[in-house]
C-alpha positions in Angstrom: 0.0 0.0 0.0 1.3 3.4 -0.9 1.3 6.1 1.7 -1.7 8.5 1.4 -0.8 12.2 1.6 -2.7 15.4 1.5 -2.1 15.6 -2.2 -3.4 12.1 -2.9 -6.7 12.2 -4.8 -9.7 10.9 -3.0 -10.2 8.3 -5.8 -6.6 7.0 -5.3 -7.1 6.9 -1.5 -10.3 4.9 -1.9 -8.6 2.5 -4.3 -5.7 2.0 -2.0 -7.5 -0.8 -0.2 -6.6 0.8 3.2 -10.2 0.8 4.5 -10.3 4.4 3.2 -14.0 4.3 2.4 -14.8 3.3 6.0 -12.5 6.0 7.4 -14.0 8.7 5.2 -17.5 7.6 6.3 -16.5 7.9 9.9 -16.0 11.6 9.2 -19.4 11.8 7.5 -17.6 12.3 4.1 -19.6 10.7 1.3 -16.6 10.7 -1.1 -17.2 7.2 -2.4 -20.4 8.4 -4.1 -19.2 11.9 -5.1 -17.9 12.5 -8.7 -15.5 15.1 -7.3 -13.4 12.2 -5.8 -11.7 11.8 -9.2 -9.9 15.1 -9.0 -10.2 16.4 -5.4 -7.3 15.8 -3.0 -7.6 14.4 0.5 -6.7 17.9 1.8 -9.4 19.6 -0.2 -12.1 17.1 0.7 -11.1 17.4 4.4 -11.3 21.2 4.4 -14.6 21.1 2.5 -16.1 18.9 5.2 -14.5 20.8 8.2 -12.1 18.0 9.0 -8.4 18.5 9.9 -6.4 17.3 6.9 -3.5 16.0 9.1 -5.9 13.9 11.2 -7.6 12.5 8.1 -4.3 11.6 6.5 -3.1 9.9 9.7 -6.3 7.9 9.9 -6.2 6.9 6.3 -2.7 5.6 6.8 -3.8 3.7 9.9 -1.8 5.8 12.4 -4.7 6.5 14.8 -7.9 4.8 15.9 -10.9 5.7 13.9 -13.1 8.6 15.1 -15.6 7.4 17.7 -13.7 4.2 18.5 
């Protein structure tokens, strides 16, 4: 698995197989169903949804427990 960064597209993060869809859903981010996922970065998506980009990247990379766990 490649490391997910703030500049990774949401599509690439979802395709990484790193439970990204579940992590995004835990932040109430419906990125899996959004057509913007193809071009929007993890950072942009996080900011759009009021989520700290650093926290989201850490969770997508499995560095912290999921929100609410």
